[in-house]
MIKE-5229 format. One line per 4 residues: number of its first residue (from 1); their letters; for each residue x, z, y of C-alpha. Coordinates in Angstrom, 2 decimals. Each point is the difference from the previous one (the first is absolute). Example, Ala and Ser with C-alpha at 12.3 -4.5 7.8 and 13.67 -1.06 7.14 Angstrom:
1> as> 12.30 7.80 -4.50; 1.37 -0.66 3.44
//
This chain:
1> mnnn> 105.02 77.39 96.73; 2.26 1.53 2.93; -3.29 1.45 2.08; -0.70 1.76 -3.18
5> lqid> 3.39 1.64 0.19; -0.18 0.82 3.40; -3.39 1.75 -0.50; 1.05 1.97 -3.05
9> tkli> 3.17 0.89 1.81; -1.94 1.18 2.95; -2.20 2.24 -2.29; 3.39 1.50 -1.41
13> ksal> 0.64 0.85 3.49; -2.98 1.69 0.95; -0.37 1.60 -3.20; 0.28 3.40 1.43
17> vlav> -2.17 -0.40 3.34; -3.24 2.04 -0.19; -3.39 -1.63 1.38; -1.93 2.99 0.98
21> fsgi> -3.88 -0.35 -0.10; -1.49 2.46 1.60; -2.72 1.24 2.52; -2.94 2.72 0.52
25> asad> -3.37 -2.35 0.21; -2.47 0.07 -2.99; 0.21 -4.13 -0.32; 2.76 -1.78 1.94
29> pmpq> 1.11 -3.58 -0.28; 2.35 -0.48 -2.91; 4.12 0.16 1.21; 1.43 -3.76 0.33
33> eesl> 1.64 -1.30 -3.12; 3.54 -1.00 -0.65; -0.09 -3.09 -2.43; 2.47 0.37 -2.91
37> ssie> -0.83 -3.35 -1.75; 2.34 -2.64 -0.64; -2.32 -2.11 -1.70; 0.55 -4.01 0.64
41> isli> -2.93 -1.75 -1.40; -0.68 -3.72 -0.30; -3.52 -0.99 -0.56; -1.90 -2.93 -2.17
45> grnd> -2.76 -1.12 -0.92; -1.71 1.79 -2.76; -0.45 -3.15 -2.08; 3.96 -0.33 0.11
49> lyth> 0.73 2.93 -2.08; -1.51 -0.71 -3.25; -2.61 -2.23 -1.43; -2.05 -0.34 -3.59
53> qgln> 0.64 -3.19 -1.75; 0.91 -1.58 -2.97; 3.54 -1.72 -0.47; 1.45 -2.80 -1.93
57> ryae> 2.63 2.06 -1.88; 0.84 3.87 -0.25; 3.06 1.35 -1.19; 1.10 3.74 -0.65
61> apfl> 3.14 2.44 -0.72; 2.22 -1.17 -2.36; -0.26 2.96 -2.79; -4.09 -0.93 0.10
65> tdlv> 0.83 -3.35 -1.22; 2.07 1.54 -2.42; -3.24 2.25 -1.22; -2.33 -3.31 0.22
69> sagq> 2.57 -1.80 -2.08; -0.04 3.12 -2.48; -3.97 -0.46 -0.27; -0.35 3.56 1.76
73> lppv> -1.50 -1.55 2.93; -2.54 -2.75 0.92; 1.78 -2.88 2.04; -0.23 1.13 3.87
77> gerl> -2.68 -2.56 1.19; -2.26 1.64 -2.70; 0.68 3.29 1.54; -0.62 -0.70 3.82
81> pkqp> -3.53 -0.80 1.17; -1.03 -3.31 0.95; 0.47 0.62 3.57; 2.81 2.81 0.64
85> vvfk> 0.78 1.46 3.12; 3.14 -2.40 1.29; 2.27 1.27 2.32; 1.04 -2.31 2.95
89> tdam> 4.11 -0.79 0.32; -0.17 -0.17 3.50; -1.56 3.81 0.37; 3.37 1.13 -2.02
93> vdgv> 2.57 0.97 2.43; 2.45 -0.46 -2.69; -1.51 -2.70 -1.95; -0.87 -0.54 -3.50
97> geyg> 1.61 3.04 -1.94; 1.97 0.72 -3.50; -1.00 1.45 -2.85; 1.44 3.29 -1.33
101> gvfr> 0.87 3.62 1.31; -1.47 3.45 0.68; -1.37 1.06 3.18; 0.49 3.80 0.46
105> hvig> -2.55 2.22 1.30; 0.28 3.84 0.56; -3.04 2.14 0.43; -1.27 3.76 0.23
109> grpq> -3.34 -0.19 -1.79; -0.68 0.02 -3.76; -2.75 -1.93 -1.98; -2.81 1.58 -0.68
113> gwhf> -1.21 -2.59 -2.17; -0.60 -3.73 -0.01; -3.54 0.13 0.59; -0.32 -0.86 3.10
117> lagq> -3.71 -0.84 -0.16; -0.69 3.82 -0.47; 2.14 0.76 3.14; 3.27 0.73 -1.73
121> hqgw> 2.91 -1.36 1.76; 3.63 -1.17 -1.22; 2.07 2.25 1.98; -0.11 -2.24 3.37
125> ggin> 2.82 -1.15 1.70; -0.87 -4.13 -1.32; -0.30 0.75 -2.96; -3.70 -0.21 -0.23
129> mavq> -0.06 -3.04 1.18; 2.63 -1.36 -2.43; -2.90 0.23 -2.42; -3.21 -0.51 2.07
133> ecli> -1.52 -2.87 1.17; -3.36 -0.09 2.06; -2.57 -2.36 1.05; 1.48 -0.85 3.09
137> rqgp> 3.42 0.76 2.15; 1.17 1.49 2.97; 3.06 0.91 0.16; 1.68 -3.20 1.23
141> rwqv> -2.82 -0.67 2.74; 2.73 1.74 2.37; 1.29 -3.66 0.07; -2.96 -1.98 0.41
145> kaee> -0.26 -1.18 4.40; -2.78 1.37 1.57; -2.26 -2.77 0.15; -0.23 -0.31 -4.01
149> qtgp> -1.00 3.88 -0.50; -3.46 -0.76 -1.68; 0.19 2.77 -2.42; 2.15 0.69 -3.13
153> lpnl> 2.03 -2.34 -2.06; -0.72 -1.32 -3.18; 0.99 1.25 -3.30; -1.91 0.29 -3.28
157> arsw> -3.00 -1.09 1.99; 1.43 -3.76 0.91; -2.95 0.04 2.53; -3.43 0.92 1.01
161> ewnn> -3.24 -0.80 1.83; -2.80 2.01 2.04; -3.41 -0.80 0.30; -1.55 -0.35 3.53
165> dkte> -0.80 2.93 0.70; 2.66 2.00 -1.85; -1.67 1.96 -2.08; 1.72 -2.20 -3.26
169> ltmh> 3.34 -0.32 -0.95; 1.09 -2.21 -2.56; 3.61 -0.04 -1.61; 1.62 -2.78 -2.07
173> lveg> 2.97 1.75 -2.48; 3.17 -1.37 -0.84; -0.80 -2.22 -3.23; 2.33 0.62 -2.87
177> akws> 1.65 3.17 1.34; 1.03 2.14 -2.74; 1.31 3.49 -0.68; 3.33 1.19 -1.05
181> dgdp> -0.90 -0.22 -3.72; -1.54 -3.52 0.00; -3.87 1.45 0.45; -2.25 -2.31 2.60
185> fdve> -0.72 1.21 3.11; -3.64 -1.17 1.24; -3.09 1.72 1.44; -0.30 2.49 -2.95
189> diqf> 3.22 1.76 1.57; -2.06 -0.15 3.51; -3.11 1.42 -1.25; 1.55 2.64 -1.79
193> wwed> 1.83 1.45 2.62; -3.28 -0.14 2.60; -2.26 1.69 -2.22; 1.64 1.91 -2.08
197> nven> 2.49 1.34 1.94; -0.40 -0.76 4.00; -4.16 0.79 0.06; 0.80 3.06 -2.41
201> pevq> 0.78 2.71 1.70; 0.63 2.04 -3.15; 3.42 -2.23 -0.13; 0.78 0.92 3.44
205> gils> 2.58 -3.22 0.87; 1.69 -0.59 2.93; -2.99 -2.77 0.95; -3.09 2.49 0.37
209> agef> -3.27 0.02 -1.02; -2.27 -1.20 2.92; 3.06 -1.28 2.18; -1.19 -3.71 -0.01
213> gtgt> -3.81 1.76 1.33; -2.50 1.39 -1.96; -1.91 -2.47 -2.31; 3.29 -2.10 -0.27
217> slev> -0.47 -2.33 -3.43; 2.12 -2.49 -1.78; -1.40 -2.97 -1.47; 1.91 -2.13 -3.03
221> iddy> -0.51 -3.35 0.83; 2.58 -1.88 -2.76; 3.05 1.28 -1.67; 2.18 -0.41 3.61
225> tfkf> -2.48 0.69 2.64; -2.34 3.04 1.36; -1.86 1.01 2.68; -0.22 2.94 2.19
229> rfta> -3.62 0.87 1.17; -0.21 2.44 3.04; -2.96 1.36 1.74; 1.07 -0.52 3.19
233> pqse> 2.52 -2.95 1.43; 3.65 0.06 -0.11; 2.68 -1.33 1.56; 3.52 -1.77 -1.70
237> slle> 1.86 3.84 0.68; -1.89 1.36 -2.86; 2.26 -2.25 -1.87; 2.77 2.27 0.87
241> slay> -1.02 3.04 -2.18; 0.77 -2.35 -2.45; 3.66 0.17 0.39; 2.68 2.02 -1.73
245> nqgc> -1.09 3.00 -1.14; -3.93 -0.29 0.12; -0.47 -3.72 -0.95; 1.79 0.24 -3.32
249> pgps> -1.44 -1.17 -3.53; 1.07 2.02 -3.10; 0.05 -1.41 -3.92; -3.37 0.74 -0.83
253> hvlk> 1.10 -1.76 -3.45; 1.97 3.34 -0.63; -2.00 2.49 2.37; -3.42 -0.48 -1.20
257> ehhp> 0.08 1.87 -3.48; 1.31 2.98 1.84; -2.72 -0.29 2.79; -2.63 2.33 -0.99
261> kyns> -3.30 -2.54 1.05; 1.73 -1.94 -3.34; 1.07 2.48 -2.05; -1.87 3.32 -0.29
265> sksy> 2.55 2.14 -1.40; 2.09 -0.45 3.06; -0.08 2.33 3.05; 0.64 -1.37 3.55
269> edyr> 3.04 2.21 -0.07; 1.25 -1.57 -3.26; -0.63 -3.10 2.22; 2.18 0.78 2.83
273> nalp> 2.76 0.90 -2.27; -0.39 -3.25 -2.19; 3.14 -1.30 1.01; 2.37 2.59 0.47
277> advv> 3.38 -0.22 1.50; 1.93 0.20 -2.96; -1.40 -2.72 -1.75; 1.48 -3.35 0.65
281> pipv> -0.69 -3.05 0.13; -3.41 -0.30 1.76; -1.51 -3.46 0.42; 0.27 -0.61 3.73
285> lgaw> -0.45 -3.38 2.38; 2.66 1.32 2.26; 3.56 -1.91 -0.13; 2.02 2.40 -2.39
289> vpvl> -1.49 2.18 -2.43; 1.06 3.92 -1.14; 2.01 -0.10 -2.65; 2.23 3.41 0.19
293> hrpd> -1.20 3.64 1.10; 2.58 2.34 0.22; -1.73 2.90 1.42; 1.57 1.06 3.52
297> elvv> 2.97 -2.06 -0.72; -1.11 -4.38 -0.08; -2.52 -2.11 -0.48; 0.64 -3.58 -1.14
301> lrrn> -1.84 -3.07 0.80; 0.34 -3.51 -1.71; -1.16 -3.38 1.30; -3.46 -0.79 -1.14
305> pfyw> 0.46 -3.30 -1.78; -4.22 -0.75 0.49; 0.36 0.71 3.99; -1.90 -2.61 1.61
309> kvde> 2.40 -1.18 3.17; 2.41 -2.31 0.86; 1.90 -2.16 2.45; -0.32 -3.27 0.95
313> rgnq> 2.00 -1.72 -2.48; -2.36 2.22 -2.26; 3.09 2.64 -1.23; -2.30 2.78 -1.18
317> lpyi> 0.34 3.10 1.70; 1.80 2.73 0.40; 3.50 -1.32 0.43; 1.26 3.50 -0.95
321> nemh> -0.21 1.20 -3.43; 0.08 3.76 0.30; -1.20 2.77 2.29; 1.42 3.80 -0.31
325> fklt> -1.37 2.72 1.88; 1.86 3.03 -0.16; -1.62 3.56 0.59; 1.40 2.00 2.00
329> twdd> -1.05 1.13 3.53; -1.50 -1.91 2.76; 3.29 1.08 2.62; 2.08 -1.34 -3.07
333> rttq> -1.52 -3.31 0.46; 1.51 -0.24 3.23; 2.93 1.45 -0.95; 0.42 -2.68 -2.80
337> avag> -0.96 -2.75 1.75; 2.76 0.57 2.82; 2.69 0.40 -2.39; -1.17 -3.30 -1.96
341> tgdf> -0.55 1.52 -3.46; -3.85 -0.62 0.88; -1.45 -3.42 1.34; -3.06 1.24 2.27
345> snme> -1.26 2.66 1.94; -2.83 0.49 2.33; 2.20 2.37 2.01; -2.99 2.64 0.61
349> npgn> 1.96 3.27 -0.33; 0.92 0.72 4.03; 2.27 2.90 -1.04; 2.46 -3.22 -1.16
353> yvea> -0.30 -2.23 3.02; 2.76 0.29 2.38; 2.74 0.39 -3.31; -1.47 -3.06 -1.47
357> lkqs> -0.10 -1.83 3.34; 3.98 0.91 0.34; 0.92 -1.12 -3.34; -1.64 -3.35 0.07
361> qepd> 2.01 -0.74 3.41; 3.17 -0.10 -2.53; 1.40 -3.84 -0.53; -0.27 0.43 -3.84
365> apvs> -3.19 1.71 0.06; -2.05 -1.52 -3.10; -3.46 0.87 2.11; -1.85 -1.22 3.17
369> vkfg> -1.97 2.01 1.86; -3.30 -0.87 1.92; -2.30 2.33 1.87; -3.57 -0.88 0.31
373> srnl> -2.63 1.59 2.07; -1.80 3.49 -0.41; -2.03 -0.19 -3.16; 0.78 3.01 -1.39
377> vwri> -1.76 3.40 0.77; -0.81 3.35 -1.09; -2.91 1.93 0.00; -1.58 3.59 -0.54
381> elnf> -3.09 -0.54 -2.14; -2.58 2.73 0.21; -2.73 0.04 -2.15; -3.76 -0.46 1.36
385> aakl> -1.78 0.65 -3.17; -1.19 3.81 0.42; -2.55 -0.57 -2.80; 2.15 -0.79 -2.62
389> aedp> 1.93 3.22 0.63; -0.48 2.73 -2.29; 1.97 2.37 1.01; -1.71 2.22 3.51
393> vdrq> 3.59 -0.13 1.67; 0.17 -3.37 -0.47; -3.39 -1.41 0.87; 0.65 1.93 3.28
397> lrtl> 3.13 -1.86 0.57; -1.56 -3.08 -0.17; -3.10 0.91 2.21; 2.81 0.71 2.32
401> frdk> 1.95 -3.19 -0.36; -3.68 -1.79 0.56; 0.53 1.19 3.87; 1.54 -2.43 2.00
405> nfrl> 1.19 2.83 1.91; 2.12 1.42 -2.85; 1.63 -3.47 -0.26; 0.84 -0.28 3.32
409> alsh> 1.80 3.29 0.08; 1.81 -1.05 -2.96; 1.26 -3.11 1.79; 0.88 1.77 3.49
413> aldr> 2.01 2.68 -2.98; 2.10 -2.95 -0.60; 3.25 -0.61 1.83; 0.19 -3.79 -1.69
417> navg> 3.67 -0.30 1.51; 1.22 2.82 -1.73; -1.76 -1.12 -3.69; 1.60 -3.22 0.63
421> qava> 3.30 1.11 1.17; -0.11 2.74 -2.97; 0.54 -3.26 -2.65; 2.36 -2.54 2.04
425> rgpf> 1.25 0.74 3.28; -0.30 -3.36 2.31; -2.56 -2.51 1.45; -1.79 -0.72 -3.45
429> fypy> -3.39 2.38 0.53; -2.81 -1.00 1.98; -2.88 2.44 0.08; -3.09 -0.68 -1.94
433> tggf> -3.18 1.36 0.71; -2.35 -1.37 -2.90; -1.17 -4.07 -0.42; 1.80 -3.10 0.09
437> asgs> 3.33 0.41 -0.15; 2.15 -1.62 3.45; 1.29 -2.79 -2.53; -3.42 -1.00 -0.68
441> pyyd> -1.59 -3.30 1.17; -3.21 2.18 0.61; 2.11 2.73 2.09; -1.46 0.47 3.56
445> ygst> 1.94 2.25 2.55; -3.17 0.26 1.84; -2.19 1.07 -2.36; 2.76 2.90 -1.66
449> eyqp> -0.90 3.36 1.35; 3.05 2.38 0.30; -0.07 3.89 -1.03; 3.25 0.95 1.50
453> ynpd> 2.39 3.59 -1.16; -1.96 2.61 1.97; 0.07 2.94 -1.97; -1.79 2.46 2.59
457> gars> -2.70 -2.49 -0.09; -0.22 0.24 -3.58; 0.06 3.66 0.01; -2.95 -0.30 2.69
461> llag> -2.05 -2.49 -2.09; 0.63 2.33 -3.31; -0.86 3.09 1.77; -3.62 -1.77 1.03
465> lgls> -0.02 -0.93 -3.69; -0.62 4.03 -0.34; 3.55 0.13 -1.88; 1.81 3.08 1.18
469> dtds> 2.75 2.25 -1.83; -2.30 2.87 -0.94; 2.70 1.86 -2.53; 3.01 0.01 2.48
473> ngil> 2.53 -1.87 -2.32; 0.42 -3.35 2.48; -2.49 -2.26 -2.04; -3.52 -0.96 1.16
477> nlpg> -2.91 1.28 -2.15; -2.70 -1.92 -0.61; -3.36 0.50 1.78; -1.92 3.07 -0.55
481> gged> 3.46 2.42 -1.20; 0.63 -2.53 -2.74; 3.31 -1.19 -1.68; 3.25 -1.04 1.48
485> ltld> -0.57 -3.26 1.09; 2.16 -2.00 -2.54; 0.69 -3.61 -0.89; 1.08 -1.02 -3.17
489> iiyk> 1.61 -3.61 0.64; 0.75 -1.65 -2.74; 2.56 -2.99 0.11; 2.11 -1.92 -1.97
493> tern> 3.18 1.40 -1.79; 2.09 -2.96 0.05; -0.52 -1.03 3.62; 2.91 1.59 1.57
497> edrk> -1.17 -0.66 3.62; -3.24 1.32 -0.95; 1.29 3.44 -1.12; 1.94 -0.03 3.54
501> mada> -3.38 -0.94 1.72; -2.05 2.64 -1.78; 2.78 2.65 0.92; -0.18 -1.15 3.69
505> vtsl> -3.72 0.64 -0.06; 0.34 3.23 -1.47; 1.86 1.15 2.77; -2.14 -1.24 2.54
509> fadv> -3.19 0.76 -1.17; 1.10 3.77 -0.65; 0.73 -0.22 3.63; -3.50 -0.15 0.86
513> girv> -0.94 2.61 -3.00; -0.84 -2.30 -2.88; 1.69 0.92 -3.41; 0.92 -3.00 -1.98
517> llkp> 0.81 0.37 -3.68; 1.76 -3.27 -1.13; -0.84 -1.25 -3.42; 2.28 -3.03 -1.01
521> vpek> -1.61 -2.23 -3.38; 2.11 -2.77 -1.66; -1.10 -3.40 1.50; -1.46 -0.88 -3.46
525> nfgd> -2.89 2.59 0.10; -0.29 0.24 4.11; -2.51 -3.35 -0.22; -2.06 1.85 -2.46
529> irnr> -0.30 2.61 1.91; -0.87 -1.62 3.31; -2.40 -2.35 -1.78; -1.91 2.79 -2.01
533> gdfn> -0.18 2.06 4.05; 1.68 2.68 -1.83; 1.88 1.66 3.13; -0.56 1.48 3.40
537> vllq> 2.53 -1.36 1.62; 2.02 -2.85 -0.76; 3.53 -1.88 2.14; 0.93 -3.53 -1.31
541> rsnf> 1.59 -3.20 0.91; -2.61 -2.90 0.65; -0.67 -3.41 1.31; -2.76 -0.81 2.24
545> vlpt> 1.16 -3.71 1.03; -3.45 -2.09 -1.16; -3.59 1.51 -0.44; -0.25 -1.92 -3.21
549> yrtc> 3.24 1.11 -1.11; -1.21 3.06 -2.68; -2.95 0.91 2.30; -0.90 2.54 -2.43
553> ehlp> 2.86 2.22 0.98; -0.85 0.09 4.02; -3.68 -0.26 0.49; -3.32 1.50 -1.78
557> isds> -1.03 -3.25 -1.38; -0.90 1.40 -3.43; -1.19 2.95 -1.24; 3.51 0.30 -2.27
561> cpgf> 2.17 -0.52 3.43; 1.34 1.17 2.36; 2.11 2.67 -2.41; -0.76 2.79 2.52
565> hlsg> -3.40 -0.29 0.58; -1.86 -0.89 -3.48; -3.49 0.12 -1.49; -1.35 2.63 -2.49
569> aggr> -3.10 0.80 -1.07; -1.47 1.06 2.88; 1.02 -3.48 1.68; 2.20 0.11 2.91
573> dllp> -0.54 0.80 3.70; 1.68 -2.28 2.05; 0.77 1.14 3.44; -1.70 -2.81 2.64
577> fete> 3.37 -1.69 0.88; 0.43 -0.89 -3.66; -3.09 -1.72 -0.08; 1.15 -2.03 2.76
581> lasl> 3.57 -0.71 -1.45; -1.97 -1.34 -3.44; -2.31 -2.06 2.08; 3.39 -1.58 2.15
585> neti> 1.42 -0.48 -3.39; -3.24 -2.27 -0.90; 0.33 -2.06 3.40; 3.68 -0.64 -1.17
589> vstd> -1.04 -1.17 -3.29; -2.76 -2.40 0.85; 1.21 -1.50 3.30; 2.30 -3.55 -0.13
593> dprv> -0.17 0.64 4.05; 3.87 1.52 0.76; -1.60 1.20 3.42; -2.60 2.15 -2.19
597> stra> 2.43 1.05 -2.06; 2.54 1.36 2.41; -3.07 1.73 1.91; -0.43 1.78 -3.06
601> aqqm> 3.01 0.99 -0.68; 0.83 1.07 3.38; -3.25 1.86 -0.23; 1.30 1.83 -3.52
605> qkil> 3.58 0.70 1.33; -2.02 2.21 3.32; -2.34 1.56 -2.34; 2.96 1.16 -2.90
609> tenl> 2.50 1.33 2.64; -2.73 1.53 2.00; -1.50 1.45 -2.85; 3.28 1.09 -1.86
613> yvvg> -1.40 -1.19 -3.09; 3.75 0.80 -1.45; 2.44 2.03 1.92; 2.71 -2.54 0.90
617> lvqa> 3.55 0.68 -0.07; 2.51 -2.37 0.74; 0.54 -3.81 -0.60; 3.40 -1.99 -0.77
621> paal> 1.03 -3.37 -0.91; 1.42 -1.23 -3.33; 2.61 -2.13 -0.55; 0.88 -2.69 -2.59
625> lvnk> 2.88 -0.06 -1.80; 1.23 -2.90 -2.67; 3.17 -0.65 -2.26; 1.86 -2.93 1.93
629> rirn> 0.04 -1.62 -3.68; -3.66 -0.13 0.18; -1.40 -3.88 0.98; -3.05 -1.28 1.33
633> vhpg> -0.89 3.59 2.05; -1.32 -1.50 3.30; 1.02 1.02 3.39; -1.88 2.41 1.76
637> tpvf> -2.28 1.29 -3.20; -1.57 3.16 1.28; 0.02 3.50 -2.30; -3.88 0.05 0.50
641> mydw> -2.48 -2.44 1.43; -2.83 -1.19 -1.83; 1.69 1.29 -2.82; 3.30 1.77 -1.36
645> aedg> 3.11 -2.21 0.38; 0.25 0.03 -3.93; -2.82 -2.76 0.18; 1.11 -1.60 3.63
649> iire> 3.28 -0.77 -0.98; -1.58 -1.74 -3.54; 2.04 1.21 -2.67; -0.64 -2.57 -2.41
653> rlwi> 1.88 -2.51 2.01; 3.16 2.18 0.71; 3.37 -1.03 -1.83; 3.31 0.88 -0.33
657> preq> 2.89 -2.35 -0.52; 1.59 0.00 -3.22; 3.24 1.02 0.89; -1.70 3.20 1.60
661> qite> -2.36 0.92 -2.87; 0.51 3.17 -1.84; -0.16 0.42 -3.78; -3.75 0.31 -1.44
665> llpn> -1.01 3.13 -1.68; -1.75 -2.13 -2.83; 0.80 -3.32 0.40; -1.59 -2.86 -1.53
669> tiaq> -3.05 1.91 -0.75; -3.52 0.05 0.70; -3.13 2.60 -0.16; -0.74 0.66 -3.65
673> y> -3.28 1.11 -0.52
//
């Protein structure tokens, strides 16, 4: 703990130090990076976390016992599967917990709806992870020692095996798990998830059609066993795509009646809106069930009485009865965590870093602050889909975006130090030029091309593309005496750091003759705009840490992704390097040889940064803030590694001492359907 205090104090003292990143070459080595990490890691074996096994006895939260006595619930043993997930006591830093209390989240997002199969998010900030459960699990992998990193962890799929040539994957589900309304979870839910959602291009969920390879099929073997058949050999890394938010089945017993395949009176728009945000509860497999939604104010989740995980003593999880998601802003999430009125924050808003660090050093501070590696990246996406542009000027712009020299000019126009300092003065930011974030295990310094700030070089490249100020108004004109070169940049209204970066970019681009029109949009609409490709330029924060995590957001592996290069009626004209990227991705997901995947990732990094597939801005670390009253938060939990910290800390095993529990808003209740 003392080491962490020394590191954090150093950060505070360094808060006004400016790290200047400059140069004039077209591609220089990346500057040296100053680490801000204060993470302590204690690694264990993968089987030391949890297992799937039956126990001799089970217990439950006391108020559930009362409901059983009143005939409102079956006995706990009948609600659990034959072999529930059993969390090991030795892996819990504070041991077996006490039931009760409230875990308070604060988020800046707003629930689009509860239909995550159709791509709707629930507001982010961990609310989606509280209601979803997926075939495999990634978050806790950060704690597994290197020699046992053989792939993702089991979850709904308790085990799996491959055939000899890795063209078939057989998965075995937990037997007897139930949805929160008591309906059995079985392979029918998996078949509906895969055939009627993932592989249906009309649905447009988070896991896209074709993402598992063209021709991949699913075969039902029995109620709890199914098989994927692939047209080419695959690897264990493919399974990483079956974690949050991608490999998560929805309640087929509720959704089928809204799906056009099963109900001809319904459209796909009807299906997308089948589980609106203001209608709760909905059946879930997660530890908590949404039971109350006050728009722009609060979402309340109550414990799931059918949750299928226990501790080694047979106590049904979660320990905490109620979870709150206060709907305000992302900045407020950090403010309330530091003040002690919130219990958790992934501090991802750098504008708050210095003040949060200062306040956390006070002896009576209610929260601890620990930085991780730089996994947050901000980038500019240029739409390459010229064929999809109906407006002639948009089509001309997108054709220009496809020229590497134009993207290189934009990169040289960016003073990345100035962009970062516009958000937070201090050593927090580091240049980002695309590809994997520097905190990624796949990041390779030597394979990363860096285009330093060089406005004269940018002007020269733009002139070489036939862009000149023909009407003498200070703005370059499109070739042939066309309109002013104007970039409409879309960003999220609620993200203050995005706005500040967009303002800085506007000034820097103006210096080389490019006009920027900023178009803030609400976060709830941002994803739809990107997924439709309904933009020319977009600025957003992203996380490119694993090639198999939300791959469609970063690489052209399907006609429906990434959002900045979609396919239309006229097909998709991939640039040569895009074809290489897709091929390298296939190499990574089809090998279990770490040497092969590492070489492929290095090539991918070089191609991404050399060709500026996205125009990188800056990257920064995040910090994990957790209220000191919360128990079983494992020391060293990173904000993001294999998944977000909301999964990495394993919230279902967190607990609060009885004397520190706050009053529940809806005590002694469960969801009523």
